[in-house]
N, C-alpha and C positions, 0 to 999 in steps of 0.2 A: 441452654440452661433449662429449657422447659422439660427436659428428660432427666434432670438431676435425681429425682426421687426414684424413677425407674431404674437408672443405672446403679444407684446406691443399694436398692433392694437386691439386684443381681449380685453385686459385689459382696453383700453380707449373707448370701445364701450359704447354708451349712456346708454343702459339698464344695462350693467355690472357696470358702475360707480353708477347708481341709487341703485343697490343692494349690493354695496361694503360698507365696514365700513368706508373708506375714499372716499368722493365724488369727490375730486379734480382730474383733469386729471393728468396723470403721465408723466412727461417730459422723452423723449427718453433716455437722458444720465443717469438719475436716474434709469430707468428701466434696462439699460444695466449693471450698477454697481450692482443692486440688483440680477439680473439673474446670473452674474458671481459668486457672493457669494453663491447663491442657488446651482448652479452646482458644486461648490467646496465642499459644505457641505456634510459630511457623514450622516447627519440627514435628508437629503432631497432625495426624490425619485419623478421623474417627467416623465411622458409619454405624447407624443403627438400622438393622434389617427387620422387615416384617414379611409375613406371608400373605398379606392382603387383609387378614382378619385382625392380627395383633402383632406387636413387636416380638421377634424371636431371638434376638441377640445383638451383640455389638462386636465390631472388630476395630482395634486401634493400632496404629503404627506410631512409634516414636523413633524418628530418624536422627541418627548420629553418624556422621561420616558416610561410609558406604554400607552401613547396617540400618535396617528398618526392623526394630524390635516389635514383635507382635504380642498384643493382648487380645484374647478372644473370650467371650462369655456367651453361653446359650442360656436363654430363660429356662429355669428349672423344669417347668411344665412342658418344655419343647425338646428336652434332651432325648437322644437316642433315635432321632428321626432323620438324620442327615443334614440338619441345618448348619452345623459347624462347618462341614466340608463346603457346602454351597456358599456360605458367607465368606469363608477364607478365600476361595477361588475368586469370587466377585471382588473382594476388597483388594486382592493382589492386582487384578485387572485394573481396577480404578486407580490404585497407587501408580502403576506404570503408565496409565494413560495421562495422569496429571504430571508426573515427574520423570517419565522415561524409565529406563531400566538401570539407573545409576545405583540404586540401593538394593542390597540383597536382603530379602525377607528372612528374618531369623527368629527363632523361638527358644526360650529356656523353659523346660518342662520338668517338674519333679518326677524322678524315676519311677515312682509308684502311681503316677497318674496315667494308667494304661489307656483310658478312653482318649485322652488328649494326644498321647504319643501315637495311637493308631490313626487318629484323624490327620495329623501332620504327615505321617508316612504315607497314607493313602493319597495325599495331595502332592506327593513327589519330594517331600523334605527328607534330607539325609542327615544322619548323625555326624557331627563334626567335632564333638568334644564334650566336655562336661565341666560343671561348675560346682563348687561347694558353697552353700549358703551360710549365713551366720548361724543358723540353727544346726549346722552340720549336715543337713539334708543334701543329697546329691541331685543335681539338675542336669538333664541331658540337653545339650545345645544342638539344635537342628537348623539347617539352612536349605534354601531353595536356590538352585543355580539356574534352572530352566523355567518352563511355564508350569504353573500349578494345574493339576487335573482333578477331576471329580471321579477318579477311578474307584 
């Protein structure tokens, strides 16, 4: 919970909101309640990564059945430096160390979020389908069958 304000700031960044399924800004009180629930949940795994100087982003998995849905955010001032790939590869390694290889890492990415799609594909994720969101936007569903790589 000590990182609630940091995570809230990243979640409300303009680019993050544009690439999110819900475009509306997130009120702080709503974020805190959501975060408390996620931290209590046995189905959630979350890590905040740093480069030694400052936090650079977070990766969260929400596990349901054999699917581990990924949420990833890179700090706005750290984007474009490869942190997303590095964090994703390490988070998948940690998830599998903790839980084994039972769950398949899966991501749903809006089709016009080219940066995120490139990152997932560079880590070995393959497109397996699509979803339509309430807004009518198309999301690409990607999954990882093998090991993630930092290619």
